[in-house]
C-alpha positions, 0 to 999 in steps of 0.5 A: 500500500505504501509503494502504491501510494508513492506511485500515486503521488500520495507521499505523506500517506506512503511514509505513514503506511511504511512506518506503520508496517515497520512497527508491526515488523519489529515484533516479528524479529525479521530484520529484512522486513524492517529494512524493506519498510524503512526503504519504503519510507525513504522513497516517500520522504525523498519525493517530499524533498525531506533529505534529512528524513530520507537519509535517516531512513536509508541509514536505518534500512542499511543497518537492518539489512546487514543484520539479516540472514539470507533466506530469513523471512517470508517468501515474498521478501526474498527478492530484496537483496543487495541489488534491490537495496542499492536500487532503492538508494538510487531512486532516493538520491535521484529524487533528492537531486543527487544524480552522482550518487544516484548513478553510482547506486543504480550502477551498483544495483545493475552490477550485482543483479541476478537477472531474475527480476526483469522489472527491477532491472528495468527500473534501475536502468531507467534511474541510471538514465535519469541520473546521467541526464541530470548530470548533463551526460545526455549521450550516456543517458540515451544509451542507457535508456535504449537498453532500458526500453529493450529490457521493458519490451516484455513489461506491461505496467503503468509504473514502467510507463511512468519511468519512461515519462520521467525520462521524456521530461528530462529530454529538453536538456538535449533538445535539438541535438544530434544525440536526441535525434539519434535516440528518438530514431532508435527508440521509435517502435519500442513498446514503452516509448511509442504510446506516449502521454503527449500523443506521440509528439517528439520533443526534438 
């Protein structure tokens, strides 16, 4: 529910839901659950621009993660590994306007990913593309975004489309450039790129 609330833009509600879940998880004595809920709180706080609160939640998430034993906890949380944690740090730093940190964490996530979770790989790759664009590295951003679109060919979710939409919003920084024209030419036809929110109009 917290994750969904963040996606819907109800960030304060998302933070509160994550805190409530965390309080419940503490009694279970399963650190990986507590770590996960701290991360969900951090994601919401990052969207609110609360850097201090987000950093505090991320630090707590790391502490709890380091306490857990692999395989411990319910089956549904087993996906939450080092790659997932790094990806969450990448998301938070992107949203806090720290693209250098965001690109480092996203790269770390992709470097340690098992490849078993296609959606997670797509999200982390798009965060990396966002971060590169935010750093003014348009060519690298477009290269990574093309890779993300390739990964996303088999994904069907509004969340996936929202990551692409956020990348589109950043493309004004490369407006009129050869880099952007080349990217749009290569991206044309990609399933997640073609059905746009702006009726398919190019920003180039």
